[in-house]
N, C-alpha and C positions, 0 to 999 in steps of 0.2 A: 546307741542314741547319743543325745547331748541335751544340754539345757540352755535356754535363752536364745541361742542363735544356731541356725542351720542354713541350708541352701535356700529356704523359702523366705528368709528375711529380705525386705527391700530397704536399703540403707541410703540415707542422705548424709552429706558431710556439711556441717555448719562451719563456715569460714574456709570453704574449699579452695579459694583462690590464693590463700596464703602459702608461703614457701613450704613450711612444715606440713601443712595439710595436703598440699599437692604431692609431696614426696610419699607420704603414707597412703594417700588415696590410690596412687599408682601401685603400691605394693599390695594393698588389699584387693585391687582389681586383678592383679597377676595371680593372687592366691585363689581367685574364683568367687570372691564375695560379690553379691548382687548389689552393686552401687548404682542407684538410679538417678542421682542428681546431687546438686549442692546448693548451698544458700550463702550468698554474700549480698547484703543490702546495697542497692544502687547499681548492681551488676546483673539484675534480672533480665532475661531475654538473651543473654550471651551463652556461649559454651566454654567449658574448661575441661581439658583431658577427654574431650569428646562427650562430655556430660552436660545436660541442661543446667543452667544456674538460675535460681529464683531469688526474689527480693526478700521473701519471708518463708518461714517453715510451713505456715498454713498453705501458701501457694504450692510449695513443693509436695506436701501431703496430698492436696487435692488433685494435682496433675499426675503424680506418680504412684499414689496409694502406698507411699512409704510407711513402714511401721517401726523403723529403727533409725536412730540418729547418733552421730558421733560429733563431738564438739572440739574444734581447734580454735578457740577464741581467747584473746588475752584476758588475764585475771580480772581487771576492772569491769568487764562487760559479760563475763561468762555466766553469772547468775541470771541475768536477764534472758540469755539465750536458752538456759535450761528451762526456765519458766515458759518461755515462748514455745519450746518443744512440747512441754506438758499441756499447754493450752490448745495446741494444734492437734492433739490426739495421738502423738507419738507414744507407742507402747513401751519401748526400751530406749534409753538414752545413755550413752557412754561419754563421760566428760574426761578428756585427756588432760586438760588444763589443770595446773596445780597452783598453789599459793593464792587460793581464793580466800578472802577474808571470812572468818568464821561467822561474823554477823550476816554476811551475804548468804551463806549456806543455811543459816537458821531461817531466813526468809524463804529460801527455795524449798526446804523441807516442810515448812508450814503450808506453803502454797500447794505442794503435791498432796499433802495429807488432806487438804480441803476438797480435793476432787473425789467424787463418788466412784466406788467400784462399779463396773469393771474398767472405768476410764482413768484409773490412777496409774501414772507412768512409773515404770521401774527405772530408777537412776543408779548407775554404776559410776563411781568416782565421787568427787573430782580427784585429780592426780592419778588417774587410772591408766594402766598399760593396755587396758582393753580386755576383750574376750576372744578366745579361739576355741572352736570345736574342730579338731584336726580332720582334714579331708572334706570339711563342709563349708566353713566360713571363718573369716578373721575380721574382727571389727576392733581395730586398735593399732598399736605400734609394736606388737610382738614380732619376733623373728620366727616366721611360720615353720622354717625348716627344723627347728628344735623340737617340734611337737609331732609325735606319731600317734595314730589312732589307737585307742585302748579303752580300759574300763576304770581308770582312776581319775577323779576330779581334783583340781587344785583351786584353792582360794587363798590369795596372798595380798597383803597390803603393799609389799614391795614388788615392783615389776621385775627387778633384777633377780631377786631370790626365787620368784616364780619361774623364771627362765631356767635358773640353775636346777631347781627341783625337777622340771621336765627333762632336762638333759641327763641328770643322774638316773632318773627312772628309765628313760629310753636306753641308757647304756646297759641296763640289766634286763632289757626286753619287756618293760612295762610301759604301755601306752596311756594316752590321756583321752578322757571323754570330753571334758570341757575344762579350760583353765580361765579363771577370772581374776583380774587385778582390781580389787575393790577400792583401791586408792590409799594414798599415804597421808591424806589430810586429817585434821582433828575431827571434822564432821564429814561423814560420807553418806551417800544416798542409800546404800544397802549394807547390811551387817553380815557377819559370819553366820549367825543363827538363821537369818532369812534365806540365805543362799544354801545352807545345809538342808533346809526343808525342800528346796528345789531338787537337790541331788538325791535326797531320800526317795523322792517319787520317780526317779529315773531308773528303770529296771536294768539298764546297762551300765550303771556306775556301781562298782562293788566297794570302793573305798574312796576316801577323800583326804588329801594332804592340806593341812591348815598352816599357813605361815603368817605369824602375827607381827 
């Protein structure tokens, strides 16, 4: 099995028409991730990479039933986009953007905590390399070929060290259930402890590598 993402996730890309987002959206689609659309204000009604583009996250969720979002938005505006995703009912949001001011992240975390369960969004990042459940889905900027399917989870603050851990494990025949880059910023949406609880409830994860 896996945690957080699998083949059933319907993913939208916030900032999809940007150069970096376009490149990684293509890679995620090649991996088999179910990307259902993107969001770029003032470009709603167009298509990009064969995907529909919407003006807002709410429109995208209503039209595609997306439950997952990944954010490629410049730091001054990323906090607003995280809160927009939470307000629109997105269940899981991965923020790749880094160097977001801590004061902005405090606002984001307060807003997410104000939402009642079960409508509270799970935030991964900012500064996240993303999440991969090998053979199922990739939502992020990870090189998918480094990750083989298996029963060891990875939680890493550093994307590069997470890639290295997966590579070394694979070299000795140990595969990965899910690898999560929680982000390198001072304030992140999810902690080691919170994600360890997710892995603990997964019957097909036997061990977890933590990289702080």
